C-alpha angles and dihedrals in degrees: 000000000000121000131187088276099042139054137201106238139173116224120195105212123174089343095307124109117227123189113211140164108221137177109252089243095056112119121224088243092057092045091051096046103034103030104030099031091232096142099166092097106075132217103229114152098351086216103086094254106104104044095221089127096050115144133164118255112191086343095306127109118256134170101234095204089071097040117089114228092228090057091055094060112121093020129106110248120195120191130182088269089064098049101085122073099227106295093346112095121225110257090251092053090048092049091050089052095045095047100036093246090172141049114179089010097222095119095034099095091052092043091052095047089047092048091053088052092046092053092050092047091049093048089051089056098249110161125226131210090272098045107122100202111038097173110123091230089059089071125207113344118235109281094240124171088259091053091049094047092049094046093047094043093109091067117076125202111198090194092057100237090149097125092054092042091054090047091050092051091049092049093047091048088054091050091049091049090049091050090052092050091049100042105017093237136080119259 
């Protein structure tokens, strides 16, 4: 039952609707972990600085520790648990596995969600701080290691697996581009 400090909301997470009553101060991260038992998103710094809690909201990256659950109502939330298609891993997940884009694994769910967002942003032509030609007509810049590092800079890896992470993002971006060329739509 809702009170003056709580609301009944419906969160759409990984395609499933969940009805919850949450305190207005409940973060999306806490709702996912504590109320929906989706523990893939990690609570690292709880201040929006490490990226371990990164999820996709309407396809865009968001640190869920700074997002209020009530503000996420009506939006499509994708967590690491929703990345794979059944037993088939998302291309980013597969690239992380193939190229050892993880060590302890704590930051990996956030890294993967962020990488999916990075690839989509890049494909849409969004520039980064290191993009040389930011004119829209220039199209997406080459996804160089510098571009990947800059775009992934909001996700920290305390183990230092950055080289493998950048390689995994590059490989997955190539796989996504190939899928678009073959089918005409993003994977």
